[in-house]
C-alpha positions as CSV (number, residue, x, y, z in Angstrom):
1,X,157.7,96.6,125.4
2,X,156.7,99.4,127.7
3,X,155.7,101.6,124.7
4,X,153.6,98.7,123.3
5,X,151.8,98.5,126.7
6,X,151.1,102.2,126.7
7,X,149.8,102.0,123.1
8,X,147.5,99.1,124.1
9,X,146.3,101.0,127.2
10,X,145.6,104.1,125.1
11,X,143.7,102.1,122.5
12,X,141.7,100.4,125.2
13,X,140.8,103.8,126.8
14,X,139.9,105.2,123.3
15,X,137.7,102.1,122.7
16,X,136.0,102.5,126.1
17,X,135.3,106.2,125.4
18,X,133.8,105.5,122.0
19,X,131.7,102.7,123.5
20,X,130.5,105.0,126.2
21,X,129.7,107.7,123.7
22,X,127.7,105.2,121.7
23,X,125.9,103.9,124.8
24,X,124.7,107.5,125.4
25,X,123.1,107.7,122.0
26,X,119.3,107.8,122.1
27,X,118.0,104.9,120.1
28,X,114.7,105.2,118.4
29,X,113.0,102.8,116.0
30,X,111.1,102.4,112.8
31,X,109.0,99.3,112.3
32,X,107.2,98.1,109.2
33,X,107.1,95.6,106.4
34,X,110.8,95.5,105.4
35,X,110.1,92.2,103.8
36,X,106.9,90.6,102.2
37,X,104.2,91.9,99.9
38,X,104.2,95.4,101.3
39,X,107.9,95.9,101.5
40,X,107.7,98.8,99.1
41,X,106.1,100.8,101.9
42,X,108.6,99.5,104.4
43,X,111.3,101.0,102.2
44,X,109.5,104.3,102.1
45,X,109.4,104.3,105.9
46,X,113.1,103.3,106.3
47,X,114.1,106.0,103.8
48,X,112.1,108.6,105.7
49,X,113.6,107.5,109.0
50,X,117.2,107.4,107.8
51,X,117.0,110.9,106.4
52,X,115.4,112.3,109.5
53,X,118.1,110.7,111.7
54,X,120.8,112.1,109.5
55,X,119.3,115.6,109.5
56,X,118.7,115.7,113.2
57,X,122.2,114.5,114.0
58,X,123.7,117.0,111.6
59,X,121.8,119.7,113.5
60,X,123.2,118.6,116.9
61,X,121.0,115.7,117.8
62,X,118.4,115.7,120.5
63,X,119.0,116.9,124.1
64,X,122.7,117.1,123.2
65,X,122.8,113.4,122.2
66,X,123.0,111.8,118.8
67,X,120.2,109.6,117.6
68,X,120.6,105.9,116.5
69,X,118.0,104.0,114.5
70,X,116.8,100.5,115.1
71,X,115.0,99.1,112.0
72,X,112.5,96.3,112.7
73,X,110.6,94.1,110.2
74,X,107.0,93.0,110.9
75,X,106.2,91.8,107.4
76,X,102.7,93.2,108.0
77,X,102.1,90.1,110.2
78,X,100.2,90.8,113.4
79,X,102.0,88.2,115.5
80,X,105.4,89.4,114.2
81,X,104.4,93.0,114.9
82,X,103.6,92.1,118.5
83,X,106.9,90.4,118.9
84,X,108.7,93.4,117.4
85,X,106.9,95.7,119.8
86,X,107.9,93.5,122.8
87,X,111.5,93.6,121.6
88,X,111.5,97.4,121.3
89,X,109.9,97.8,124.7
90,X,112.4,95.4,126.4
91,X,115.2,97.5,124.9
92,X,113.7,100.5,126.6
93,X,113.5,102.4,123.2
94,X,111.3,105.4,124.0
95,X,109.8,106.0,120.5
96,X,108.8,104.1,117.4
97,X,107.7,105.4,114.0
98,X,105.4,102.5,112.9
99,X,103.8,100.4,111.8
100,X,102.5,100.4,108.3
101,X,99.6,97.9,108.2
102,X,96.7,98.6,110.7
103,X,96.6,94.9,111.5
104,X,100.2,95.4,112.8
105,X,99.9,98.8,114.5
106,X,96.9,97.8,116.6
107,X,98.3,94.7,118.4
108,X,101.7,96.3,118.6
109,X,100.3,99.4,120.2
110,X,99.1,97.4,123.2
111,X,102.6,96.0,123.8
112,X,104.1,99.5,123.4
113,X,101.6,100.9,125.9
114,X,102.5,98.2,128.5
115,X,106.2,98.7,127.7
116,X,106.3,102.5,127.9
117,X,106.9,103.2,124.2
118,X,105.5,106.2,122.4
119,X,104.2,105.1,118.9
120,X,103.4,107.4,116.0
121,X,102.3,105.6,112.9
122,X,102.9,107.4,109.5
123,X,100.4,105.1,107.7
124,X,97.9,103.1,109.7
125,X,94.5,104.5,108.9
126,X,92.0,102.1,110.7
127,X,90.0,104.2,113.2
128,X,90.4,101.6,116.0
129,X,94.1,102.4,116.3
130,X,93.2,105.7,118.2
131,X,89.8,104.7,119.6
132,X,90.9,102.5,122.5
133,X,92.0,105.3,124.8
134,X,95.6,104.2,124.8
135,X,98.0,106.9,126.2
136,X,100.8,106.2,123.7
137,X,99.4,106.3,120.2
138,X,99.3,109.0,117.5
139,X,99.3,109.2,113.8
140,X,100.4,111.7,111.2
141,X,98.0,110.3,108.5
142,X,94.2,110.4,108.3
143,X,91.6,107.8,109.1
144,X,89.6,105.4,107.0
145,X,86.3,107.1,108.0
146,X,87.8,110.3,106.4
147,X,89.3,108.5,103.4
148,X,86.2,106.4,102.7
149,X,84.0,109.5,102.8
150,X,86.1,111.3,100.2
151,X,86.1,108.2,98.0
152,X,82.3,107.9,98.4
153,X,81.8,111.6,97.6
154,X,83.8,111.3,94.4
155,X,81.9,108.2,93.3
156,X,78.5,109.7,94.1
157,X,79.4,112.8,92.1
158,X,81.0,111.2,89.1
159,X,79.3,107.8,88.9
160,X,75.7,108.6,89.8
161,X,73.4,106.0,88.3
162,X,76.3,103.7,87.4
163,X,76.9,100.1,88.6
164,X,79.3,100.0,91.6
165,X,81.0,97.0,93.2
166,X,83.0,96.9,96.4
167,X,85.8,94.4,97.2
168,X,87.9,93.8,100.3
169,X,90.8,91.6,101.3
170,X,89.5,90.8,104.8
171,X,92.4,92.6,106.5
172,X,91.9,95.2,109.2
173,X,92.9,97.9,106.7
174,X,91.2,96.6,103.6
175,X,87.9,95.6,105.1
176,X,87.8,98.6,107.3
177,X,88.3,101.0,104.4
178,X,85.8,99.1,102.2
179,X,83.2,99.2,104.9
180,X,83.7,102.9,105.5
181,X,83.3,103.6,101.8
182,X,80.2,101.4,101.6
183,X,78.7,103.2,104.6
184,X,79.3,106.6,103.1
185,X,78.0,105.5,99.7
186,X,74.8,104.0,101.1
187,X,74.2,107.2,103.1
188,X,74.5,109.1,99.9
189,X,71.7,107.0,98.4
190,X,73.9,104.6,96.3
191,X,73.6,100.9,96.8
192,X,76.5,98.7,95.4
193,X,75.5,95.9,93.0
194,X,78.2,93.6,94.4
195,X,80.1,93.3,97.7
196,X,82.8,90.5,97.6
197,X,85.8,89.5,99.6
198,X,89.1,87.8,98.6
199,X,92.2,86.8,100.6
200,X,95.3,88.9,100.8
201,X,97.9,87.1,98.8
202,X,95.5,85.7,96.2
203,X,96.8,85.7,92.6
204,X,93.8,84.5,90.6
205,X,90.8,86.9,90.4
206,X,89.2,85.6,87.3
207,X,86.1,84.4,89.2
208,X,85.6,87.9,90.7
209,X,86.3,89.6,87.3
210,X,83.6,87.4,85.7
211,X,81.1,88.6,88.3
212,X,82.1,92.2,87.6
213,X,81.5,91.5,83.9
214,X,78.2,89.8,84.5
215,X,76.9,92.7,86.6
216,X,78.2,95.3,84.1
217,X,80.2,97.1,86.8
218,X,81.3,100.6,85.9
219,X,83.6,101.2,88.9
220,X,85.0,98.7,91.4
221,X,86.2,100.0,94.7
222,X,88.9,97.8,96.2
223,X,89.7,97.9,100.0
224,X,93.1,96.2,99.9
225,X,96.8,96.5,99.0
226,X,98.6,97.4,95.8
227,X,99.7,94.0,94.7
228,X,96.2,92.4,94.6
229,X,94.7,95.6,93.3
230,X,97.2,95.6,90.4
231,X,96.4,91.9,89.6
232,X,92.6,92.6,89.7
233,X,93.2,95.5,87.2
234,X,95.3,93.4,84.9
235,X,92.8,90.5,84.9
236,X,89.9,92.8,84.2
237,X,91.8,94.2,81.1
238,X,92.7,90.6,80.1
239,X,88.9,89.8,80.0
240,X,88.2,93.0,78.0
241,X,86.6,94.8,81.0
242,X,87.2,98.5,81.0
243,X,85.8,99.0,84.6
244,X,87.5,101.8,86.5
245,X,89.3,100.6,89.6
246,X,89.5,102.8,92.7
247,X,91.3,102.1,96.0
248,X,92.8,103.7,99.0
249,X,96.3,105.0,100.0
250,X,97.9,101.6,99.6
251,X,98.2,102.4,95.9
252,X,100.7,105.2,96.6
253,X,103.8,103.5,95.4
254,X,105.2,103.1,91.9
255,X,105.3,99.3,92.4
256,X,101.6,99.4,91.5
257,X,102.4,100.8,88.1
258,X,105.1,98.1,87.7
259,X,102.5,95.5,88.2
260,X,99.9,97.0,85.9
261,X,102.1,98.6,83.2
262,X,100.2,101.1,81.0
263,X,96.9,99.3,81.8
264,X,97.0,101.0,85.1
265,X,96.2,104.4,83.5
266,X,92.9,105.8,84.8
267,X,93.1,103.9,88.2
268,X,92.0,106.1,91.0
269,X,93.0,106.2,94.7
270,X,92.7,108.4,97.8
271,X,95.6,109.8,99.7
272,X,96.5,112.9,101.6
273,X,97.7,116.0,99.7
274,X,101.1,115.0,98.1
275,X,103.7,116.3,100.6
276,X,106.3,116.3,97.8
277,X,104.6,119.4,96.5
278,X,104.5,121.3,99.8
279,X,106.9,124.3,100.3
280,X,107.7,122.8,103.7
281,X,109.2,119.7,102.1
282,X,111.2,121.3,99.3
283,X,114.6,121.2,100.9
284,X,114.1,117.6,102.1
285,X,112.7,116.4,98.8
286,X,115.9,117.8,97.1
287,X,118.0,115.7,99.5
288,X,116.1,112.6,98.6
289,X,116.4,113.3,94.9
290,X,120.2,113.8,95.2
291,X,120.2,110.2,96.4
292,X,118.0,109.1,93.5
293,X,115.2,108.4,96.0
294,X,111.6,109.5,95.1
295,X,110.1,110.4,98.5
296,X,106.6,109.1,97.5
297,X,103.9,107.6,99.6
298,X,104.7,107.5,103.3
299,X,108.4,108.5,103.1
300,X,107.7,112.1,104.2
301,X,105.0,111.0,106.6
302,X,107.6,108.9,108.4
303,X,110.0,111.9,108.4
304,X,107.2,114.0,109.9
305,X,106.5,111.5,112.6
306,X,110.1,111.8,113.7
307,X,110.0,115.6,113.5
308,X,107.0,115.7,115.9
309,X,108.7,113.4,118.4
310,X,112.1,115.2,118.3
311,X,110.5,118.7,118.6
312,X,108.4,117.5,121.5
313,X,111.4,116.0,123.3
314,X,113.3,119.2,123.0
315,X,110.3,121.2,124.4
316,X,109.7,118.7,127.2
317,X,113.4,118.4,128.0
318,X,113.1,114.7,128.3
319,X,112.5,111.5,126.3
320,X,110.1,110.1,128.9
321,X,107.3,108.8,126.7
322,X,104.3,109.9,128.7
323,X,105.7,113.4,129.2
324,X,106.5,113.6,125.5
325,X,103.0,112.5,124.5
326,X,101.4,115.1,126.7
327,X,103.7,117.7,125.0
328,X,102.7,116.4,121.6
329,X,99.0,116.7,122.3
330,X,99.4,120.1,123.8
331,X,101.4,121.8,120.9
332,X,101.6,122.5,117.2
333,X,104.5,121.1,115.2
334,X,106.2,122.2,112.0
335,X,106.8,119.3,109.7
336,X,107.6,118.5,106.1
337,X,103.9,117.7,105.6
338,X,102.8,121.0,107.2
339,X,101.9,122.2,110.7
340,X,100.3,119.4,112.7
341,X,98.2,119.5,115.9
342,X,96.8,116.4,117.6
343,X,93.5,115.8,119.4
344,X,93.2,113.8,122.7
345,X,93.0,110.5,120.8
346,X,96.2,111.1,118.9
347,X,94.6,111.9,115.5
348,X,95.8,114.9,113.6
349,X,93.3,117.8,113.3
350,X,94.2,118.8,109.7
351,X,94.3,116.5,106.8
352,X,92.1,116.4,103.6
353,X,92.2,113.3,101.5
354,X,92.2,113.9,97.8
355,X,91.7,111.7,94.8
356,X,94.6,110.8,92.5
357,X,94.7,109.2,89.0
358,X,97.5,107.0,87.6
359,X,98.6,107.7,84.0
360,X,100.1,105.4,81.4
361,X,103.6,106.5,82.3
362,X,103.5,105.3,85.9
363,X,102.8,108.6,87.6
364,X,99.9,109.8,89.7
365,X,98.5,113.3,90.0
366,X,95.8,114.9,92.1
367,X,92.5,115.3,90.3
368,X,90.3,116.9,93.0
369,X,92.5,119.0,95.3
370,X,91.2,119.4,98.9
371,X,88.6,116.6,98.3
372,X,86.5,118.9,96.0
């Protein structure tokens, strides 16, 4: 009996030690659309975060402690995003990589600011995110006023004298991007023949397609997400319309090609230079491929957001969010997407959007490197 008691005491002590060790882990979060229409991008973010955590821990962790990952789902819903942010703040998690949709990142950022959480979004491009003088926000992607300008320059150069239409899905991201593209096009002397809105989640676009057909539109620019863009493209082709569809970075996932099939060939979109092709990402890309994961879209951007935070924590010697953010804005950081520096707002100083084209095999390639 005595030996059983000793075994029990030893087991209890062991359990207490392991629990204490776990409690000393530094928990950080990734938040995005793990469910819903944009879940393809939530998966990209989770894949990037999982690999970053694994690599950081294999290299000894941060400040001598292992990292643990909290994964939160906002379904690209602003109210859910705010709730997620309050949950993360109440858990005293010092850092979150997120969110994906600008309509989620913007309201969440206010809760993070109040709750002392540093937020780096890998993907939210609406300018308002960094224009409210919040202390806690940064992004490793570009902005819609940069992305819209590149789209407009491409259209002005390649579709001069053609009929242009602009659509948007009324979301913070979609309408914001469409408006920036329209503004840059109008400044270049091009007036669109049609400017229309639809609702995110719509399935039937035949009325809009009929308008495009009536106005003999050569190129339609869509400010919106990949699911609706894919359906618009398919319904254009069903009506015999060969109009080129162009959109933004929300088309950077192979799910777009699964919606359109070969009909998606020739579709254009803007996105940052593909990080999968950068020498800085080669070793990480190989790790993903060994797991049969294609680190497309925002996978490596999420990894980079975590690299910026972890390097800044090491340099600052603390996870205190305000001190880490001061460190981030005062330094230059080596990441899988290249060396990054941040301005006072939290925007990166170096990112050129480029134009990509989908082919009939479900792949996309750059067609104007460095936005030429």
